[in-house]
A tleap script that builds the chain and sets N, CA, C and O, in Angstrom:
source leaprc.protein.ff14SB
mol = sequence {
  NMET SER SER ALA SER GLN PRO SER ASP TYR
  HIE ASP ALA LEU THR GLN LEU PRO ASN ARG
  ARG LEU PHE ASP ASP ARG LEU LYS GLN ALA
  LEU SER ILE ALA GLU ARG ARG GLN SER GLY
  LEU ALA LEU MET LEU VAL SER LEU ALA GLY
  PHE THR THR VAL PRO ASP HIE THR VAL ARG
  GLU ALA ALA ARG ARG LEU GLY ALA GLY LEU
  CYS LEU VAL ARG ASN ALA ASP ALA ALA ARG
  ALA ARG ALA ARG GLU LEU GLY ARG ARG HIE
  TYR ARG ILE TYR ALA CARG
}
set mol.1.N position { -13.344 28.080 14.063 }
set mol.1.CA position { -12.931 26.688 14.036 }
set mol.1.C position { -12.838 26.236 12.584 }
set mol.1.O position { -13.702 26.584 11.778 }
set mol.2.N position { -11.812 25.469 12.233 }
set mol.2.CA position { -11.629 25.033 10.848 }
set mol.2.C position { -12.574 23.885 10.534 }
set mol.2.O position { -13.110 23.228 11.426 }
set mol.3.N position { -12.764 23.662 9.222 }
set mol.3.CA position { -13.650 22.591 8.789 }
set mol.3.C position { -12.922 21.258 8.702 }
set mol.3.O position { -13.532 20.251 8.343 }
set mol.4.N position { -11.629 21.230 9.022 }
set mol.4.CA position { -10.861 19.985 8.975 }
set mol.4.C position { -11.389 19.021 10.026 }
set mol.4.O position { -11.849 19.434 11.090 }
set mol.5.N position { -11.318 17.749 9.721 }
set mol.5.CA position { -11.803 16.732 10.639 }
set mol.5.C position { -10.908 16.645 11.864 }
set mol.5.O position { -9.689 16.782 11.771 }
set mol.6.N position { -11.520 16.419 12.991 }
set mol.6.CA position { -10.788 16.223 14.226 }
set mol.6.C position { -10.289 14.786 14.274 }
set mol.6.O position { -10.904 13.913 13.661 }
set mol.7.N position { -9.192 14.506 14.986 }
set mol.7.CA position { -8.679 13.140 15.054 }
set mol.7.C position { -9.732 12.130 15.487 }
set mol.7.O position { -9.732 11.000 14.997 }
set mol.8.N position { -10.632 12.510 16.396 }
set mol.8.CA position { -11.662 11.584 16.851 }
set mol.8.C position { -12.660 11.261 15.739 }
set mol.8.O position { -13.374 10.263 15.832 }
set mol.9.N position { -12.723 12.072 14.705 }
set mol.9.CA position { -13.598 11.806 13.568 }
set mol.9.C position { -13.109 10.629 12.737 }
set mol.9.O position { -13.840 10.123 11.886 }
set mol.10.N position { -11.884 10.193 12.975 }
set mol.10.CA position { -11.288 9.122 12.187 }
set mol.10.C position { -11.427 7.743 12.824 }
set mol.10.O position { -10.926 6.760 12.277 }
set mol.11.N position { -12.090 7.656 13.956 }
set mol.11.CA position { -12.252 6.381 14.644 }
set mol.11.C position { -13.701 6.202 15.090 }
set mol.11.O position { -14.389 7.167 15.420 }
set mol.12.N position { -14.140 4.971 15.092 }
set mol.12.CA position { -15.483 4.645 15.534 }
set mol.12.C position { -15.625 4.987 17.013 }
set mol.12.O position { -14.762 4.648 17.823 }
set mol.13.N position { -16.706 5.653 17.354 }
set mol.13.CA position { -16.900 6.108 18.734 }
set mol.13.C position { -16.999 4.946 19.714 }
set mol.13.O position { -16.541 5.062 20.850 }
set mol.14.N position { -17.586 3.834 19.298 }
set mol.14.CA position { -17.769 2.706 20.196 }
set mol.14.C position { -16.522 1.832 20.302 }
set mol.14.O position { -16.076 1.513 21.404 }
set mol.15.N position { -15.961 1.445 19.156 }
set mol.15.CA position { -14.845 0.491 19.146 }
set mol.15.C position { -13.472 1.148 19.107 }
set mol.15.O position { -12.463 0.503 19.389 }
set mol.16.N position { -13.434 2.433 18.757 }
set mol.16.CA position { -12.184 3.170 18.570 }
set mol.16.C position { -11.343 2.625 17.411 }
set mol.16.O position { -10.158 2.943 17.306 }
set mol.17.N position { -11.945 1.809 16.544 }
set mol.17.CA position { -11.250 1.310 15.361 }
set mol.17.C position { -11.249 2.380 14.272 }
set mol.17.O position { -12.159 3.207 14.226 }
set mol.18.N position { -10.253 2.378 13.406 }
set mol.18.CA position { -10.224 3.342 12.297 }
set mol.18.C position { -11.479 3.190 11.440 }
set mol.18.O position { -11.978 2.083 11.238 }
set mol.19.N position { -11.980 4.321 10.940 }
set mol.19.CA position { -13.202 4.271 10.142 }
set mol.19.C position { -12.937 4.652 8.688 }
set mol.19.O position { -11.793 4.886 8.296 }
set mol.20.N position { -13.996 4.710 7.900 }
set mol.20.CA position { -13.882 5.002 6.475 }
set mol.20.C position { -13.302 6.392 6.220 }
set mol.20.O position { -12.576 6.591 5.245 }
set mol.21.N position { -13.613 7.342 7.077 }
set mol.21.CA position { -13.085 8.701 6.906 }
set mol.21.C position { -11.553 8.697 7.004 }
set mol.21.O position { -10.881 9.387 6.237 }
set mol.22.N position { -11.005 7.926 7.940 }
set mol.22.CA position { -9.553 7.812 8.054 }
set mol.22.C position { -8.973 7.128 6.820 }
set mol.22.O position { -7.950 7.560 6.289 }
set mol.23.N position { -9.624 6.063 6.365 }
set mol.23.CA position { -9.169 5.372 5.159 }
set mol.23.C position { -9.130 6.333 3.973 }
set mol.23.O position { -8.133 6.395 3.254 }
set mol.24.N position { -10.210 7.078 3.769 }
set mol.24.CA position { -10.266 8.033 2.653 }
set mol.24.C position { -9.160 9.082 2.759 }
set mol.24.O position { -8.540 9.439 1.757 }
set mol.25.N position { -8.915 9.573 3.968 }
set mol.25.CA position { -7.871 10.575 4.190 }
set mol.25.C position { -6.494 10.007 3.851 }
set mol.25.O position { -5.713 10.651 3.150 }
set mol.26.N position { -6.196 8.808 4.343 }
set mol.26.CA position { -4.887 8.196 4.081 }
set mol.26.C position { -4.718 7.834 2.608 }
set mol.26.O position { -3.614 7.923 2.069 }
set mol.27.N position { -5.800 7.427 1.959 }
set mol.27.CA position { -5.730 7.115 0.535 }
set mol.27.C position { -5.425 8.370 -0.277 }
set mol.27.O position { -4.614 8.327 -1.203 }
set mol.28.N position { -6.058 9.473 0.057 }
set mol.28.CA position { -5.771 10.737 -0.635 }
set mol.28.C position { -4.314 11.142 -0.452 }
set mol.28.O position { -3.671 11.606 -1.393 }
set mol.29.N position { -3.796 10.966 0.761 }
set mol.29.CA position { -2.393 11.288 1.027 }
set mol.29.C position { -1.472 10.401 0.188 }
set mol.29.O position { -0.518 10.887 -0.419 }
set mol.30.N position { -1.759 9.106 0.157 }
set mol.30.CA position { -0.925 8.169 -0.598 }
set mol.30.C position { -0.967 8.476 -2.092 }
set mol.30.O position { 0.061 8.406 -2.766 }
set mol.31.N position { -2.138 8.814 -2.611 }
set mol.31.CA position { -2.258 9.166 -4.030 }
set mol.31.C position { -1.470 10.424 -4.349 }
set mol.31.O position { -0.829 10.512 -5.396 }
set mol.32.N position { -1.518 11.390 -3.453 }
set mol.32.CA position { -0.785 12.635 -3.646 }
set mol.32.C position { 0.725 12.383 -3.660 }
set mol.32.O position { 1.443 12.927 -4.499 }
set mol.33.N position { 1.198 11.561 -2.731 }
set mol.33.CA position { 2.623 11.228 -2.671 }
set mol.33.C position { 3.048 10.473 -3.927 }
set mol.33.O position { 4.095 10.767 -4.503 }
set mol.34.N position { 2.242 9.504 -4.353 }
set mol.34.CA position { 2.559 8.731 -5.555 }
set mol.34.C position { 2.614 9.635 -6.781 }
set mol.34.O position { 3.470 9.458 -7.648 }
set mol.35.N position { 1.712 10.592 -6.854 }
set mol.35.CA position { 1.710 11.514 -7.990 }
set mol.35.C position { 2.965 12.392 -7.983 }
set mol.35.O position { 3.590 12.595 -9.024 }
set mol.36.N position { 3.330 12.914 -6.804 }
set mol.36.CA position { 4.537 13.741 -6.709 }
set mol.36.C position { 5.790 12.959 -7.077 }
set mol.36.O position { 6.692 13.484 -7.730 }
set mol.37.N position { 5.838 11.712 -6.655 }
set mol.37.CA position { 7.010 10.873 -6.927 }
set mol.37.C position { 6.939 10.207 -8.299 }
set mol.37.O position { 7.877 9.532 -8.723 }
set mol.38.N position { 5.832 10.405 -8.977 }
set mol.38.CA position { 5.575 9.765 -10.269 }
set mol.38.C position { 5.769 8.253 -10.154 }
set mol.38.O position { 6.472 7.630 -10.951 }
set mol.39.N position { 5.130 7.694 -9.149 }
set mol.39.CA position { 5.229 6.256 -8.900 }
set mol.39.C position { 3.839 5.657 -8.838 }
set mol.39.O position { 2.836 6.369 -8.869 }
set mol.40.N position { 3.795 4.360 -8.752 }
set mol.40.CA position { 2.525 3.667 -8.666 }
set mol.40.C position { 2.059 3.535 -7.229 }
set mol.40.O position { 2.755 3.913 -6.287 }
set mol.41.N position { 0.867 2.989 -7.091 }
set mol.41.CA position { 0.286 2.775 -5.776 }
set mol.41.C position { -0.515 1.488 -5.834 }
set mol.41.O position { -1.316 1.302 -6.750 }
set mol.42.N position { -0.318 0.609 -4.889 }
set mol.42.CA position { -1.090 -0.629 -4.813 }
set mol.42.C position { -2.056 -0.533 -3.641 }
set mol.42.O position { -1.706 -0.044 -2.566 }
set mol.43.N position { -3.249 -0.996 -3.862 }
set mol.43.CA position { -4.272 -0.975 -2.826 }
set mol.43.C position { -4.928 -2.342 -2.786 }
set mol.43.O position { -5.352 -2.861 -3.818 }
set mol.44.N position { -5.013 -2.925 -1.605 }
set mol.44.CA position { -5.650 -4.223 -1.459 }
set mol.44.C position { -6.841 -4.067 -0.520 }
set mol.44.O position { -6.694 -3.618 0.616 }
set mol.45.N position { -8.009 -4.439 -1.002 }
set mol.45.CA position { -9.213 -4.430 -0.182 }
set mol.45.C position { -9.631 -5.869 0.059 }
set mol.45.O position { -9.710 -6.661 -0.880 }
set mol.46.N position { -9.896 -6.206 1.297 }
set mol.46.CA position { -10.304 -7.557 1.651 }
set mol.46.C position { -11.663 -7.480 2.320 }
set mol.46.O position { -11.832 -6.796 3.329 }
set mol.47.N position { -12.616 -8.176 1.759 }
set mol.47.CA position { -13.946 -8.227 2.358 }
set mol.47.C position { -14.058 -9.516 3.155 }
set mol.47.O position { -13.896 -10.609 2.613 }
set mol.48.N position { -14.332 -9.381 4.424 }
set mol.48.CA position { -14.439 -10.545 5.288 }
set mol.48.C position { -15.877 -10.805 5.738 }
set mol.48.O position { -16.107 -11.454 6.758 }
set mol.49.N position { -16.834 -10.298 4.975 }
set mol.49.CA position { -18.241 -10.497 5.324 }
set mol.49.C position { -18.529 -11.995 5.438 }
set mol.49.O position { -18.225 -12.761 4.523 }
set mol.50.N position { -19.100 -12.398 6.532 }
set mol.50.CA position { -19.433 -13.795 6.746 }
set mol.50.C position { -18.266 -14.635 7.249 }
set mol.50.O position { -18.429 -15.831 7.490 }
set mol.51.N position { -17.100 -14.035 7.410 }
set mol.51.CA position { -15.920 -14.756 7.867 }
set mol.51.C position { -15.405 -14.154 9.163 }
set mol.51.O position { -14.223 -13.831 9.281 }
set mol.52.N position { -16.277 -14.009 10.112 }
set mol.52.CA position { -15.904 -13.352 11.364 }
set mol.52.C position { -14.917 -14.162 12.184 }
set mol.52.O position { -14.345 -13.647 13.144 }
set mol.53.N position { -14.706 -15.439 11.820 }
set mol.53.CA position { -13.770 -16.258 12.585 }
set mol.53.C position { -12.359 -16.247 12.003 }
set mol.53.O position { -11.463 -16.892 12.548 }
set mol.54.N position { -12.151 -15.524 10.908 }
set mol.54.CA position { -10.812 -15.448 10.330 }
set mol.54.C position { -9.942 -14.602 11.250 }
set mol.54.O position { -10.262 -13.441 11.503 }
set mol.55.N position { -8.846 -15.166 11.754 }
set mol.55.CA position { -7.977 -14.394 12.644 }
set mol.55.C position { -7.355 -13.205 11.913 }
set mol.55.O position { -6.993 -13.296 10.740 }
set mol.56.N position { -7.240 -12.110 12.620 }
set mol.56.CA position { -6.666 -10.891 12.055 }
set mol.56.C position { -5.261 -11.138 11.523 }
set mol.56.O position { -4.890 -10.611 10.474 }
set mol.57.N position { -4.473 -11.942 12.247 }
set mol.57.CA position { -3.075 -12.177 11.814 }
set mol.57.C position { -3.024 -12.921 10.479 }
set mol.57.O position { -2.053 -12.776 9.736 }
set mol.58.N position { -4.055 -13.718 10.159 }
set mol.58.CA position { -4.089 -14.421 8.873 }
set mol.58.C position { -4.197 -13.428 7.737 }
set mol.58.O position { -3.510 -13.552 6.723 }
set mol.59.N position { -5.060 -12.443 7.906 }
set mol.59.CA position { -5.228 -11.412 6.883 }
set mol.59.C position { -3.945 -10.599 6.750 }
set mol.59.O position { -3.503 -10.301 5.641 }
set mol.60.N position { -3.360 -10.248 7.869 }
set mol.60.CA position { -2.100 -9.468 7.832 }
set mol.60.C position { -0.985 -10.239 7.140 }
set mol.60.O position { -0.209 -9.662 6.379 }
set mol.61.N position { -0.902 -11.547 7.404 }
set mol.61.CA position { 0.140 -12.367 6.773 }
set mol.61.C position { -0.066 -12.414 5.260 }
set mol.61.O position { 0.900 -12.323 4.502 }
set mol.62.N position { -1.300 -12.553 4.820 }
set mol.62.CA position { -1.591 -12.560 3.379 }
set mol.62.C position { -1.209 -11.222 2.754 }
set mol.62.O position { -0.635 -11.186 1.665 }
set mol.63.N position { -1.520 -10.141 3.427 }
set mol.63.CA position { -1.165 -8.806 2.920 }
set mol.63.C position { 0.353 -8.627 2.886 }
set mol.63.O position { 0.886 -8.035 1.947 }
set mol.64.N position { 1.041 -9.129 3.893 }
set mol.64.CA position { 2.502 -9.024 3.931 }
set mol.64.C position { 3.135 -9.781 2.760 }
set mol.64.O position { 4.057 -9.284 2.113 }
set mol.65.N position { 2.635 -10.971 2.503 }
set mol.65.CA position { 3.173 -11.767 1.392 }
set mol.65.C position { 2.917 -11.095 0.049 }
set mol.65.O position { 3.785 -11.075 -0.823 }
set mol.66.N position { 1.729 -10.552 -0.105 }
set mol.66.CA position { 1.415 -9.846 -1.345 }
set mol.66.C position { 2.329 -8.638 -1.508 }
set mol.66.O position { 2.859 -8.397 -2.593 }
set mol.67.N position { 2.513 -7.886 -0.441 }
set mol.67.CA position { 3.399 -6.724 -0.492 }
set mol.67.C position { 4.825 -7.104 -0.837 }
set mol.67.O position { 5.483 -6.413 -1.615 }
set mol.68.N position { 5.310 -8.203 -0.263 }
set mol.68.CA position { 6.673 -8.663 -0.567 }
set mol.68.C position { 6.791 -9.035 -2.038 }
set mol.68.O position { 7.806 -8.753 -2.674 }
set mol.69.N position { 5.765 -9.661 -2.571 }
set mol.69.CA position { 5.766 -10.017 -3.986 }
set mol.69.C position { 5.789 -8.793 -4.880 }
set mol.69.O position { 6.473 -8.773 -5.903 }
set mol.70.N position { 5.043 -7.778 -4.492 }
set mol.70.CA position { 5.025 -6.540 -5.275 }
set mol.70.C position { 6.385 -5.860 -5.252 }
set mol.70.O position { 6.810 -5.288 -6.255 }
set mol.71.N position { 7.078 -5.917 -4.100 }
set mol.71.CA position { 8.416 -5.326 -4.009 }
set mol.71.C position { 9.381 -6.041 -4.946 }
set mol.71.O position { 10.203 -5.398 -5.599 }
set mol.72.N position { 9.285 -7.388 -5.019 }
set mol.72.CA position { 10.159 -8.133 -5.925 }
set mol.72.C position { 9.929 -7.720 -7.362 }
set mol.72.O position { 10.879 -7.567 -8.130 }
set mol.73.N position { 8.664 -7.536 -7.728 }
set mol.73.CA position { 8.341 -7.123 -9.096 }
set mol.73.C position { 8.902 -5.736 -9.364 }
set mol.73.O position { 9.484 -5.496 -10.421 }
set mol.74.N position { 8.733 -4.831 -8.427 }
set mol.74.CA position { 9.246 -3.470 -8.592 }
set mol.74.C position { 10.767 -3.476 -8.713 }
set mol.74.O position { 11.328 -2.781 -9.559 }
set mol.75.N position { 11.429 -4.256 -7.870 }
set mol.75.CA position { 12.883 -4.329 -7.909 }
set mol.75.C position { 13.371 -4.938 -9.223 }
set mol.75.O position { 14.348 -4.464 -9.802 }
set mol.76.N position { 12.699 -5.978 -9.689 }
set mol.76.CA position { 13.072 -6.593 -10.960 }
set mol.76.C position { 12.879 -5.604 -12.105 }
set mol.76.O position { 13.688 -5.551 -13.032 }
set mol.77.N position { 11.822 -4.835 -12.038 }
set mol.77.CA position { 11.565 -3.838 -13.081 }
set mol.77.C position { 12.644 -2.762 -13.080 }
set mol.77.O position { 13.071 -2.312 -14.143 }
set mol.78.N position { 13.085 -2.350 -11.906 }
set mol.78.CA position { 14.143 -1.336 -11.808 }
set mol.78.C position { 15.454 -1.875 -12.377 }
set mol.78.O position { 16.166 -1.156 -13.078 }
set mol.79.N position { 15.777 -3.133 -12.082 }
set mol.79.CA position { 17.006 -3.734 -12.612 }
set mol.79.C position { 16.939 -3.856 -14.130 }
set mol.79.O position { 17.913 -3.568 -14.826 }
set mol.80.N position { 15.795 -4.282 -14.637 }
set mol.80.CA position { 15.610 -4.401 -16.088 }
set mol.80.C position { 15.764 -3.052 -16.774 }
set mol.80.O position { 16.419 -2.947 -17.811 }
set mol.81.N position { 15.161 -2.026 -16.195 }
set mol.81.CA position { 15.240 -0.682 -16.790 }
set mol.81.C position { 16.688 -0.189 -16.822 }
set mol.81.O position { 17.117 0.412 -17.806 }
set mol.82.N position { 17.435 -0.440 -15.754 }
set mol.82.CA position { 18.835 -0.003 -15.712 }
set mol.82.C position { 19.681 -0.746 -16.749 }
set mol.82.O position { 20.530 -0.144 -17.407 }
set mol.83.N position { 19.451 -2.046 -16.891 }
set mol.83.CA position { 20.182 -2.827 -17.885 }
set mol.83.C position { 19.886 -2.316 -19.290 }
set mol.83.O position { 20.782 -2.261 -20.132 }
set mol.84.N position { 18.649 -1.947 -19.544 }
set mol.84.CA position { 18.292 -1.388 -20.859 }
set mol.84.C position { 19.000 -0.064 -21.110 }
set mol.84.O position { 19.430 0.219 -22.228 }
set mol.85.N position { 19.116 0.742 -20.061 }
set mol.85.CA position { 19.810 2.027 -20.209 }
set mol.85.C position { 21.271 1.820 -20.604 }
set mol.85.O position { 21.836 2.607 -21.363 }
set mol.86.N position { 21.864 0.768 -20.090 }
set mol.86.CA position { 23.275 0.494 -20.355 }
set mol.86.C position { 23.510 -0.097 -21.743 }
set mol.86.O position { 24.642 -0.110 -22.228 }
set mol.87.N position { 22.469 -0.576 -22.372 }
set mol.87.CA position { 22.597 -1.109 -23.722 }
set mol.87.C position { 22.653 -2.625 -23.759 }
set mol.87.O position { 22.502 -3.301 -22.741 }
set mol.88.N position { 22.874 -3.136 -24.950 }
set mol.88.CA position { 22.874 -4.585 -25.166 }
set mol.88.C position { 23.963 -5.276 -24.349 }
set mol.88.O position { 24.988 -4.689 -24.004 }
set mol.89.N position { 23.703 -6.518 -24.063 }
set mol.89.CA position { 24.642 -7.399 -23.358 }
set mol.89.C position { 24.981 -6.933 -21.943 }
set mol.89.O position { 26.066 -7.203 -21.430 }
set mol.90.N position { 24.043 -6.234 -21.330 }
set mol.90.CA position { 24.200 -5.828 -19.926 }
set mol.90.C position { 23.091 -6.455 -19.102 }
set mol.90.O position { 21.999 -6.719 -19.605 }
set mol.91.N position { 23.375 -6.687 -17.854 }
set mol.91.CA position { 22.348 -7.136 -16.935 }
set mol.91.C position { 22.588 -6.489 -15.585 }
set mol.91.O position { 23.699 -6.058 -15.279 }
set mol.92.N position { 21.563 -6.426 -14.800 }
set mol.92.CA position { 21.661 -5.879 -13.465 }
set mol.92.C position { 20.879 -6.767 -12.517 }
set mol.92.O position { 19.831 -7.305 -12.873 }
set mol.93.N position { 21.391 -6.913 -11.323 }
set mol.93.CA position { 20.709 -7.649 -10.262 }
set mol.93.C position { 20.378 -6.646 -9.186 }
set mol.93.O position { 21.244 -5.897 -8.735 }
set mol.94.N position { 19.132 -6.631 -8.777 }
set mol.94.CA position { 18.715 -5.714 -7.729 }
set mol.94.C position { 18.853 -6.406 -6.396 }
set mol.94.O position { 18.286 -7.480 -6.196 }
set mol.95.N position { 19.587 -5.821 -5.488 }
set mol.95.CA position { 19.739 -6.367 -4.144 }
set mol.95.C position { 19.536 -5.252 -3.138 }
set mol.95.O position { 19.882 -4.100 -3.399 }
set mol.96.N position { 18.986 -5.587 -2.010 }
set mol.96.CA position { 18.752 -4.584 -0.974 }
set mol.96.C position { 20.012 -4.228 -0.267 }
set mol.96.O position { 19.997 -3.395 0.638 }
savepdb mol mol.pdb
quit
């Protein structure tokens, strides 16, 4: 039998929620992909200790907005870099 973790090792036995082992595994994968692509990686950790009444969708919405903001920054950076490659008096607009 291999020493690799079984899928059930990635979830809490009682709640079936993802656990720290799954988080660590996915983080390692994301870091590896970012390194291969020579790109950055953003990680957001939210501690909700003492805030058990915060709805899950509120946290997800905040994360979604932050992610959208990061995409705008990345896109603006890509447009700026391309304009610089083209030389003076050039501009680029990044659109999806």
